[in-house]
Each structure stands twice: as C-alpha cells, then as structure tokens.
C-alpha positions, 0 to 999 in steps of 0.5 A: 825319589828312589832309583830302585824298583825292586827288580832283579836283573839276571844276565844269563844265557843258559836256559837251565841256569835261568830256570834253576834261578827262578825255581830257587827264587820261588822256593825262597819266596823272593817276590821281586820281579826277575828280568832276564837278559841273554847276552852282554849287549842286552844287559847294557841296553837294559841298564843304559836304556838303549836299543830295544829298551830306549823307552825305559827310564834309565834312572829306574835301576834294578836292586841288584844285577846277577851277572854271568861271565861267559856271555854272547856278544859282550862278556860279563867282565866287559859288561861290568867294566861299562857298568862301573864306567857310567855315572848312572850305574857305577854304584849299582850292586853287581854280583858275579854268579858264574860257574867259573872256578878260574882265579883270574876271573875272580881277580878280574871281577873284583878289580873291575868293581864287582860287589860279590863273586859267587860260584854257582853250586852244582847241587840244587839244594846248595843252589837254593841256599845260595839264592836264599842268602843272596836274596836276604842280603842284597834285597833286604839288608843291603843299602845302596846309593842313588846316583842316577840322574842327579 
C-alpha cells in the first residue's frame, strides 16, 4: 500500500505567495490537491497527525512538501529537522521554496536533509517555469520510499 495520496503540502505564511503558487499550478495543469498550512507548527501537526489533524491517517503523506523558511511559531529549518527526525517522515521529499538568498540558509537546509533548495523567482513568468519544472520532477519523475507505519 502506498503512503502517498497525490497531495502537495505547501507550508507558506504569505497569502500572495500562496496565490502565485495556486495560479502557477493551475497554469501548468498540476491537478494534485494543494494543502496549505500557515506556520511550522501546523505543518508538523499535519504531517504527524497531531493537534487539529489528529484524526488524519499519519501514514498517508503528501508526495512532496514545499517548505518556506521564514515561518511563524516554528521556522522552516526546525520543521525540516523534525521531519527528518521522525521515522514516518524521514524520507518524505522536502523542497525548500524560499525568498532567502542567504547561503547559510541553503547550507543549513541541505545539512538537515532538504531534497532541494529553490529561491522563489520574483518574476511571475519565471515562477511559472520553476513550478512547472518542480511539478514535473517531484510529481511525475521522482520515486520515493515508503517507510511510514511499516
């Protein structure tokens, strides 16, 4: 049984960036369900089936997590650290999608096990192309390991 349900988890606190992502997915015909959480704590609650998501099956994981770094409550790097520290989610594909240009953020993200680090393009056409490529790779080409609940 697969632990993926063709869902993309977007961890994003900026409503404008969320809307751009939705528009880009629609324009690129990415039909996967997009679940948006607004802070690091909500991301962890969703992934680990705690808090308001406690009735969710923790073994049904998204295909990919697009993770912003600058988040309320728990920052993105701490979210990534906890994802990689949990047996159920340690192999879950996590793409850092951030506006940060700081090399230390990139180094920290990769050190904690990010699968990819993408700086959000400011230009909408470039953003569309980035989302198209992300969708093609992470949703169509990438193979994942099922480890949850085994």
